[in-house]
C-alpha positions as CSV (number, residue, x, y, z in Angstrom):
1,X,-24.7,10.4,4.3
2,X,-20.9,10.8,4.4
3,X,-20.9,10.9,8.2
4,X,-23.1,7.8,8.3
5,X,-20.7,6.0,6.0
6,X,-17.7,7.0,8.1
7,X,-19.4,5.8,11.3
8,X,-20.6,2.5,9.9
9,X,-17.3,1.3,8.5
10,X,-19.1,-0.6,5.7
11,X,-17.3,1.4,3.0
12,X,-13.9,0.8,4.6
13,X,-14.5,-2.9,4.6
14,X,-15.5,-2.9,1.0
15,X,-12.5,-0.8,0.2
16,X,-10.2,-3.3,1.9
17,X,-11.6,-6.2,0.0
18,X,-11.2,-4.3,-3.3
19,X,-7.7,-3.3,-2.4
20,X,-6.7,-6.8,-1.5
21,X,-8.3,-8.2,-4.6
22,X,-6.3,-5.8,-6.7
23,X,-3.1,-6.7,-4.8
24,X,-3.7,-10.4,-5.2
25,X,-4.3,-10.0,-9.0
26,X,-1.0,-7.9,-9.2
27,X,0.9,-10.7,-7.4
28,X,-0.5,-13.4,-9.7
29,X,0.3,-11.2,-12.8
30,X,3.9,-10.6,-11.5
31,X,4.4,-14.3,-10.8
32,X,2.9,-15.7,-14.1
33,X,4.3,-13.2,-16.6
34,X,7.6,-11.3,-17.1
35,X,6.4,-7.7,-16.6
36,X,8.6,-5.1,-18.3
37,X,7.9,-1.3,-18.5
38,X,7.1,-1.6,-22.2
39,X,4.8,-4.6,-22.1
40,X,1.1,-4.9,-21.4
41,X,1.8,-6.9,-18.3
42,X,4.1,-4.2,-16.9
43,X,1.5,-1.5,-17.6
44,X,-1.2,-3.6,-16.0
45,X,0.9,-4.4,-13.0
46,X,1.7,-0.7,-12.3
47,X,-2.0,0.2,-12.9
48,X,-3.2,-2.4,-10.4
49,X,-0.7,-1.3,-7.8
50,X,-1.5,2.4,-8.3
51,X,-5.2,1.6,-8.0
52,X,-4.5,-0.2,-4.7
53,X,-2.6,2.7,-3.3
54,X,-5.4,5.0,-4.3
55,X,-7.9,2.9,-2.5
56,X,-5.7,2.8,0.5
57,X,-5.5,6.6,0.6
58,X,-9.2,6.9,0.2
59,X,-9.8,4.5,3.1
60,X,-7.4,6.4,5.4
61,X,-9.1,9.7,4.5
62,X,-12.5,8.2,5.2
63,X,-11.4,7.5,8.8
64,X,-11.1,11.3,9.2
65,X,-7.5,11.2,10.6
66,X,-6.1,14.5,9.6
67,X,-2.6,14.7,8.1
68,X,-1.9,11.0,8.1
69,X,-0.1,10.4,4.8
70,X,0.0,6.7,3.8
71,X,2.8,7.3,1.4
72,X,5.0,8.4,4.3
73,X,4.2,5.2,6.2
74,X,4.9,3.1,3.0
75,X,8.2,4.8,2.6
76,X,9.1,4.1,6.3
77,X,8.3,0.4,5.9
78,X,10.2,0.2,2.6
79,X,13.3,1.8,4.3
80,X,13.1,-0.8,7.1
81,X,13.0,-3.7,4.8
82,X,15.3,-2.4,2.1
83,X,18.1,-1.6,4.6
84,X,17.6,-4.8,6.6
85,X,20.3,-7.4,7.4
86,X,18.4,-9.8,5.1
87,X,19.6,-7.8,2.1
88,X,23.0,-7.2,3.6
89,X,22.2,-3.7,4.7
90,X,23.3,-2.1,8.0
91,X,19.8,-0.7,8.7
92,X,20.7,2.6,10.3
93,X,18.1,4.1,12.7
94,X,15.8,1.0,12.5
95,X,14.5,1.7,16.0
96,X,13.5,5.1,15.1
97,X,11.8,3.9,11.9
98,X,9.9,1.2,13.7
99,X,8.8,3.6,16.4
100,X,7.4,6.0,13.8
101,X,5.0,3.3,12.5
102,X,1.3,3.4,13.4
């Protein structure tokens, strides 16, 4: 059954919908409340984002691509944007970072 699920892609599509729904809910929560680490909104926001990352990791694993770590890809994209000229960074090695993306 696992192989059939991997071949059909049905579970990946459902996973993407669940992930996006959780991310949209997190965005709405972040925009409508003032989340702080010690508030219910902060805990709920972190929980929704953690759930989304878990779903993302499960989807990638279901594709059967060995040794592809989504947290490494997320860190690469974060570095590209966090060091960009838009936030007054000098963005060292941006070509290398972009080239390492999928």
